[in-house]
C-alpha positions, -999 to 999 in steps of 0.1 A, spaced: -823 -407 -186 -791 -410 -207 -792 -373 -212 -796 -366 -175 -768 -391 -167 -745 -373 -192 -754 -339 -177 -747 -352 -142 -713 -365 -152 -704 -332 -170 -714 -313 -139 -694 -336 -116 -663 -334 -137 -666 -296 -140 -668 -292 -103 -640 -316 -96 -615 -305 -123 -629 -274 -140 -621 -288 -175 -633 -324 -172 -669 -316 -182 -658 -300 -215 -635 -329 -223 -663 -354 -216 -686 -335 -239 -660 -335 -266 -656 -372 -261 -693 -379 -265 -693 -359 -298 -662 -377 -312 -674 -412 -304 -707 -420 -321 -732 -436 -299 -737 -464 -324 -700 -472 -325 -689 -507 -315 -675 -509 -280 -687 -474 -274 -680 -472 -237 -645 -486 -240 -636 -461 -268 -652 -432 -249 -633 -441 -217 -600 -444 -235 -606 -412 -255 -616 -392 -225 -585 -403 -205 -562 -395 -234 -577 -361 -241 -579 -352 -205 -543 -360 -198 -530 -343 -229 -551 -312 -221 -542 -311 -184 -504 -314 -188 -497 -300 -223 -523 -273 -230 -537 -259 -197 -504 -246 -183 -500 -223 -213 -536 -211 -214 -536 -205 -177 -510 -178 -182 -536 -157 -200 -556 -157 -168 -526 -147 -148 -520 -181 -132 -493 -208 -132 -487 -242 -117 -473 -243 -82 -435 -245 -87 -423 -276 -69 -387 -277 -56 -368 -301 -34 -387 -285 -5 -422 -276 -19 -441 -307 -28 -477 -317 -36 -493 -340 -10 -507 -362 -38 -504 -364 -76 -542 -361 -78 -539 -324 -68 -521 -318 -101 -542 -343 -121 -574 -325 -111 -559 -290 -119 -561 -278 -83 -525 -266 -83 -527 -232 -99 -517 -199 -83 -508 -163 -92 -470 -158 -98 -469 -137 -67 -481 -166 -46 -454 -188 -61 -428 -162 -51 -443 -162 -15 -440 -199 -13 -403 -197 -23 -396 -172 4 -414 -193 30 -395 -224 20 -362 -206 21 -369 -193 56 -383 -226 69 -354 -246 55 -329 -228 78 -343 -245 109 -357 -277 93 -334 -293 68 -350 -322 49 -386 -314 58 -409 -305 30 -435 -278 27 -465 -298 14 -493 -281 -3 -529 -294 -7 -555 -276 -28 -546 -242 -44 -569 -229 -73 -582 -239 -107 -563 -225 -137 -591 -203 -151 -616 -176 -143 -619 -156 -111 -648 -166 -88 -651 -201 -103 -655 -222 -72 -630 -248 -62 -653 -269 -40 -655 -276 -11 -635 -244 -5 -653 -210 -3 -625 -187 -13 -600 -206 -35 -612 -189 -66 -588 -161 -75 -553 -177 -76 -543 -161 -43 -550 -190 -19 -533 -222 -11 -536 -248 17 -504 -261 34 -502 -292 55 -492 -292 92 -459 -307 101 -459 -340 120 -435 -361 141 -429 -397 149 -435 -411 184 -398 -406 190 -402 -368 184 -384 -369 151 -399 -346 125 -412 -364 94 -427 -357 60 -454 -383 66 -490 -371 67 -520 -386 84 -544 -389 55 -543 -396 18 -559 -363 8 -541 -343 35 -574 -332 50 -598 -345 76 -575 -357 104 -579 -330 130 -557 -318 158 -586 -317 182 -589 -292 211 -580 -303 246 -606 -302 273 -598 -267 284 -595 -252 248 -621 -235 226 -642 -261 207 -650 -240 177 -665 -270 158 -691 -274 185 -699 -237 186 -704 -237 148 -725 -268 147 -747 -256 175 -754 -225 154 -766 -246 125 -734 -248 104 -736 -286 99 -708 -286 72 -681 -272 95 -670 -308 104 -674 -321 69 -637 -325 61 -635 -357 81 -653 -374 52 -626 -363 27 -595 -381 40 -598 -408 13 -582 -430 39 -562 -424 71 -526 -435 70 -494 -433 91 -511 -438 124 -477 -436 142 -474 -399 137 -487 -369 156 -490 -332 152 -456 -314 157 -465 -282 175 -430 -267 174 -423 -274 137 -458 -263 126 -453 -231 147 -420 -225 129 -437 -229 95 -464 -204 105 -438 -180 116 -421 -184 82 -454 -176 66 -465 -145 87 -431 -128 85 -434 -125 47 -446 -91 36 -467 -106 9 -488 -127 33 -522 -113 37 -537 -137 62 -538 -173 73 -566 -194 88 -562 -219 116 -586 -230 143 -587 -207 174 -576 -234 198 -544 -240 178 -537 -203 176 -540 -201 214 -521 -233 220 -491 -222 199 -493 -187 215 -495 -170 181 -504 -133 182 -500 -120 147 -530 -101 133 -525 -120 101 -538 -151 118 -576 -152 115 -607 -173 121 -622 -183 88 -658 -182 101 -684 -209 106 -695 -209 69 -662 -226 60 -649 -259 74 -625 -267 102 -589 -256 99 -572 -278 125 -560 -301 97 -542 -276 75 -531 -240 72 -548 -217 47 -525 -191 32 -534 -162 10 -518 -131 -5 -527 -96 4 
């Protein structure tokens, strides 16, 4: 049973962080099972090794795989520190360049408003899955948060959930309800993101259609942008016509809580 438990922990940490399973295995080998206060020592050793590896070693090794951390600026920010702690903030250099161009363009009309990124990619190995995403496996994809506003209409950097996911901009009565279409066709996971909020916050904010539309325009006008994913009802609501804007398909999850951006 102990072996199975260790294997389950290794699998979970690998899926969550890519490197956590290896660090956990090293920890088990370092701290003898007969050692006094074994659990405390293993916990401390794991946290120390994981932090050192994540912030001091991985950024250099990732370069071998053609990836680097998302370059944060006064405009480009991570939604949460855990994105970086879990190694979900790696992209190809070309995607970093694209983000810089997007931020420069967006800043012209929205001073003081951040471009907030959610999940990007792991640092190593193409086609290594970054769950629950289907395609964040090659350094070319990143999720950006919508822009929100206060009840007064003032644009804000606040977000509606801790993770940045799972609080949807639902379709109106007369709009396409893609989540219902997908669920009726057996794609039960399509609405799954609502369980990944890790807590809803800032209930006084609402989706800013105009500011989010401006952000999308800043994305699609860049030559390096391959395509973006948002839900069909939001594409129609914001009157977006670019052929770079696609529907991600029912095998994925809803995209009325974020914008998926990818390189050509």
